[in-house]
N, C-alpha and C positions, 0 to 999 in steps of 0.2 A: 221456320226462319232459315234453316240451312238450305232448303231448296231455293228460296229467294236469293240467298247469297250466291249459291252456285250458278243460278241462271244469270245473275248480274255479272259474275266473273266471266262466264262464257261469252256474254254479249260484249263486255269491255275488251276481252281478248280478241274476239273475232273482228270487232271494229278496228282495233289497233292494227291487225294484219292488213285489213283493207286500206286503212289510212297510210300505213307504211308503204304498201305497194303503190298507192296513188302518189305519195310524196316522192318515191324513188323514180317512178316512171312518168306519171302524168304532170308533175310539177317541174320536172327536170329542165325543160326549155322555158318555163314561165317565170321562175324565181332564181335568184343568184345562189351560189353555193352556201353562203352564210345563212340565208333564209332556209335552205334545204336542211342544213344541220340543226337549225332551230326547230323546224317542223319535226325532225327525227327525234329531238329531245322530248317533245310532247308525246310522240308515239311510244317511246321507250318507257317513260314514266307511267303511261296508261297501261302498258303491258305489265310492268312491275306490279302494279296495283291490282290488275286482273289476277295475277298469280297469287298475290297476298289474299285476295278474297277466295280463291280456290282452296287455299290452306285453311282459312278461317271457317269456311263452310264445311270442311271435311274433318275438322278436329274436335275432340271432346275436351281439349285442354283449355278452352276459352269459354267463359260463362255466357249463357244466352243473351243476357242484357248487354254485355260487352260486344258480342257479335253484332247485335242490332245497331248499336251506336257506331261501331266501326264501319258497317255497311254504309250508313248515311255520311259519315266523314269521308270515306273513300269516294263515294259517288259525287258528292259536292266538290271534293278536292280535285278529282279528275276533271270534272266539268270546268271548274274555275282555272285550274293550273294548265292542263293540257289543252282545253278548249281555247283559252285565251292565247296560248302559244300558237295554236293552229291559225287563229285569226291574225296575230301579229306577223307570223311568217308569210302569210299570203295577203298582207294588208294592201299591197299595190294592185291586187287583182279584183278588189271589190270597191264599191262606192262608199262603204262604211269605213271610218277611220278607227281601227281597233286599238290604236294607241290611247284613245279616250277611256277605254276600259282595261287598260294594261295593269291598273292597280289591283285587279282581282287575281293576277298571277301569284303574287306572294301570299295572298289570303288562301288560295287553293293549296299552295305548298304547306301552309300552316295546318290546314285540315288534314293533309296527308301525313305530316309529321305527328299530329295529334293521334291519328289512328294507330300508328306504330307505338307511340308512347302509351296509349291505353292498353294495347296488347301486352306491352312490357309490364305495366302495373298489374295486370291480371295474372301474368306468369309469376310475378313476385308473391302474390297472394295465394298461389296454388299450393295445396297441401303436398307433402313429399310423396305420398302414396300414389299419386296419379302417374 
């Protein structure tokens, strides 16, 4: 499971770098400053959670079952949260109205919060000798 988590973290991190560069350079002339900042928020949260997964996959302090649940929470959370933000920020560039699926943004945020909360609970349950 650790290998899967670390590979997922690497992919999320790498993709966030690519999207960050695309947002800063490729979208500069296509969307307004506010939309660029919105896009950057999606990139930032994706990177934060890539780093979280790097930690989760590298530590012995989190139970394997918790790690597996966290992986799924983060992946779905990033897809819903950051993915919908990318769509909303670039809404005027596509034929699809991403505002119709904007409701998934807070759902994704809840998944991300839940992953941190789950880790917190796992730490509370940790024996003092670890």
